[in-house]
C-alpha positions in Angstrom: 48.2 -55.7 44.7 49.4 -52.4 43.4 51.9 -50.0 45.1 52.4 -46.3 44.9 53.8 -45.0 41.7 54.8 -48.4 40.3 53.8 -50.3 37.2 53.0 -53.5 39.1 49.6 -54.9 38.4 47.1 -55.7 41.0 43.8 -57.6 41.1 40.8 -55.3 41.6 37.2 -56.4 41.1 35.8 -53.9 38.6 32.2 -53.1 39.7 31.2 -51.4 36.4 32.5 -51.5 32.9 31.1 -50.8 29.5 32.3 -52.2 26.2 31.6 -51.3 22.6 31.0 -54.2 20.3 32.3 -54.2 16.7 31.7 -56.6 13.9 34.4 -57.6 11.4 33.5 -56.9 7.8 33.7 -60.0 5.7 34.0 -60.2 1.9 32.9 -63.3 -0.1 35.8 -65.7 -0.2 38.0 -63.6 2.0 39.4 -64.6 5.4 38.2 -62.7 8.5 40.4 -59.9 9.5 42.3 -60.3 12.8 41.4 -57.8 15.5 44.3 -55.8 16.9 44.9 -56.4 20.6 43.1 -53.8 22.7 45.4 -50.9 23.7 46.3 -51.0 27.4 46.7 -47.9 29.5 47.0 -47.0 33.2 45.3 -44.3 35.2 46.9 -42.4 38.1 44.9 -42.3 41.3 45.2 -39.4 43.8 43.3 -39.8 47.1 43.0 -37.2 49.9 42.1 -38.6 53.3 40.8 -37.0 56.6 43.9 -38.0 58.5 47.5 -39.2 57.9 46.8 -42.4 59.8 43.5 -43.2 58.2 43.1 -46.7 56.9 42.4 -46.9 53.1 40.9 -49.7 51.1 40.4 -49.8 47.3 37.9 -52.4 46.2 38.2 -53.9 49.7 42.0 -54.3 49.4 43.9 -52.7 52.2 46.6 -50.2 51.0 49.5 -50.2 53.5 50.7 -46.7 53.1 50.1 -43.5 55.1 49.7 -39.8 54.6 46.9 -37.4 53.9 47.5 -37.6 50.2 48.2 -41.0 48.6 49.0 -41.7 44.9 48.8 -45.0 43.0 48.8 -46.4 39.5 46.1 -48.7 38.3 47.0 -52.0 36.5 46.8 -51.9 32.8 43.2 -51.3 31.7 41.6 -51.4 28.3 41.6 -48.0 26.7 38.2 -46.4 26.2 36.4 -48.5 28.7 34.7 -47.2 31.9 35.6 -48.6 35.3 34.3 -47.9 38.8 36.5 -48.1 41.9 35.2 -47.9 45.5 37.4 -46.2 48.0 36.8 -46.8 51.8 38.6 -45.0 54.6 38.3 -45.6 58.3 39.7 -43.4 61.1 39.3 -42.7 64.8 38.8 -39.0 65.5 38.9 -39.8 69.3 39.3 -42.9 71.5 35.6 -43.8 71.5 34.6 -43.2 67.8 35.5 -45.0 64.6 34.2 -43.5 61.4 34.0 -45.1 58.0 33.5 -43.2 54.7 32.9 -44.7 51.3 33.1 -43.1 47.8 32.7 -44.7 44.4 34.2 -43.0 41.3 33.6 -44.0 37.7 36.4 -43.1 35.2 37.7 -43.9 31.7 40.8 -45.9 31.5 43.8 -43.6 31.0 42.2 -40.6 32.7 43.4 -39.4 36.1 41.3 -40.3 39.1 40.9 -37.8 42.0 39.1 -39.0 45.1 38.5 -36.5 47.9 37.6 -38.4 51.1 37.9 -35.5 53.4 34.2 -34.6 52.9 31.3 -36.9 53.4 29.1 -37.8 50.5 25.5 -36.9 51.3 24.3 -39.8 49.1 26.5 -42.3 51.1 26.5 -41.1 54.8 29.4 -42.0 57.0 29.1 -45.0 59.3 30.0 -44.6 63.0 31.0 -47.2 65.6 31.0 -45.9 69.2 32.7 -47.5 72.2 30.1 -47.7 74.9 30.8 -45.9 78.2 28.1 -46.1 80.9 26.4 -42.9 82.2 26.2 -43.0 86.0 22.8 -43.8 87.4 22.4 -40.4 89.1 23.2 -38.6 85.9 20.7 -40.8 84.0 18.1 -39.7 86.6 19.0 -36.0 85.9 18.5 -36.6 82.2 15.0 -38.0 82.8 14.2 -34.9 84.8 15.5 -32.5 82.2 13.6 -34.3 79.4 10.5 -34.4 81.6 10.0 -38.1 80.7 6.4 -39.2 81.6 3.5 -41.5 81.0 2.8 -40.4 77.4 6.4 -40.7 76.2 8.0 -43.2 73.7 11.7 -43.1 74.4 14.3 -44.1 71.8 18.0 -44.6 72.4 20.7 -45.2 69.8 23.5 -47.4 71.3 21.7 -48.3 74.6 24.6 -50.5 75.8 23.4 -52.3 79.0 19.9 -50.7 78.7 20.1 -48.6 81.8 18.7 -45.4 80.3 15.7 -47.1 78.8 15.0 -49.0 82.0 15.2 -45.7 83.9 12.9 -44.0 81.4 10.2 -46.7 81.7 10.5 -46.7 85.5 9.9 -42.9 85.3 6.6 -43.7 83.5 7.4 -43.8 79.8 5.0 -46.2 78.1 7.6 -47.6 75.7 11.3 -47.7 75.1 13.3 -48.7 72.0 17.0 -49.2 71.8 19.1 -49.7 68.6 22.4 -51.5 69.4 25.1 -52.3 66.9 27.1 -54.7 69.2 25.3 -58.1 69.5 26.9 -58.7 72.9 25.6 -55.4 74.3 22.2 -56.0 72.8 22.0 -59.3 74.6 23.2 -57.7 77.8 20.5 -55.0 77.5 17.8 -57.7 77.0 19.0 -59.6 80.0 18.9 -56.4 82.2 15.4 -55.5 80.8 14.2 -59.0 81.7 15.6 -58.8 85.2 13.7 -55.5 85.6 10.5 -57.2 84.4 10.1 -54.7 81.5 10.3 -56.9 78.4 6.8 -55.8 77.3 7.7 -52.1 77.4 11.3 -52.1 76.1 12.5 -53.5 72.8 16.2 -53.8 71.7 16.8 -53.8 68.0 20.1 -55.2 66.9 21.6 -53.0 64.1 22.9 -49.7 62.9 21.1 -46.7 64.5 21.9 -44.6 61.5 20.7 -46.8 58.7 17.1 -47.1 57.6 15.7 -46.4 61.1 12.3 -44.9 61.9 12.4 -42.5 64.9 9.1 -40.9 64.0 7.2 -42.3 67.0 9.8 -41.1 69.5 8.8 -38.3 71.8 12.1 -38.4 73.6 15.6 -39.4 72.3 18.4 -40.1 74.7 22.0 -39.8 73.6 25.5 -40.5 74.9 27.2 -41.2 71.6 29.7 -38.5 70.7 29.7 -35.3 68.6 30.5 -37.1 65.4 27.7 -39.6 65.8 25.2 -36.8 66.8 26.1 -34.9 63.6 25.2 -38.0 61.5 22.0 -38.5 63.4 20.8 -34.9 63.3 19.3 -34.9 59.7 17.5 -38.1 60.5 15.9 -36.7 63.7 15.3 -33.3 62.0 13.3 -35.1 59.3 11.4 -37.6 61.4 10.7 -36.2 64.9 7.5 -34.3 65.5 7.3 -30.8 67.0 7.6 -31.0 70.7 9.8 -34.1 70.8 12.8 -33.7 73.1 16.4 -34.8 72.7 18.5 -35.2 75.9 22.3 -35.7 75.5 24.9 -36.5 78.1 28.0 -34.4 77.4 27.9 -34.2 73.6 26.2 -31.5 71.4 24.6 -31.8 68.0 26.7 -29.7 65.6 25.7 -26.0 65.6 22.2 -26.8 66.9 22.1 -24.7 70.1 20.6 -26.6 73.1 17.5 -25.0 74.7 19.0 -25.9 78.1 22.4 -27.0 79.3 22.9 -28.1 82.9 26.1 -28.8 84.9 25.6 -31.5 87.4 27.9 -32.6 90.2 27.7 -36.4 90.3 27.7 -38.7 93.3 31.3 -39.5 92.3 32.3 -35.8 92.7 32.8 -35.2 88.9 31.0 -32.6 86.9 28.7 -33.7 84.1 27.0 -31.7 81.3 23.5 -32.6 80.0 21.8 -30.8 77.1 18.1 -30.5 76.0 16.7 -29.7 72.6 13.0 -29.4 71.8 12.0 -29.9 68.2 10.3 -26.8 66.8 7.4 -26.7 64.3 8.9 -26.7 60.8 8.5 -23.6 58.8 6.2 -24.1 55.8 
């Protein structure tokens, strides 16, 4: 493993490299010429991270240093060849969200490498893991009212947890509910609760990442209680896939600079105040 500003070699798996082949020129009766050993060089790596305490991996190797800016030397590399390193950073912007950002950079051995991980790469969206916190049942009921959930609705929920929102939506008359849950244990818990409610035919729980390769196009209502960071990542997916007239109802959290059509403050049965927001998808301009 390499260390900051040292010449120690480390074992990295190089994902991409290109070589140029050469043939030795032979004369009749002459011995083949010996090739000179390939010249070895190092590259300096400078990485900028979102936070001082962000975890950093290079080619899946954990780098045990801190700071917003971190600098390293590569091991000796063969001059003139191209290499590709993958940098992965993970950090917690709050106590319920863990974000992971990945960036791959190709470089020529000997050249400096600069990796800015403070900004997401649109080609490789961030991954988000959210700690589930239940929404009180009376606030779930208010969300159903605000979203006007009814008999013609197909309701989707990223991160359904124990399934309570989807169960409430179908009990309010929605014809179908779909939850996408990253945590296998929560997915199983949701299925058990759906079974107890006798709603297995109406509600499906998909185990997986709600941000990756998901089709929300049949949803007429999307329910959220996932955090601002997650909502920001989900927005371009919903913006692209949802039909005009579809509604998005969120407990507490907003969706970037997308202004809600309605925001309500509710005093819960527990005496606490809760915010719920509603967005209605508009017809796209041609």
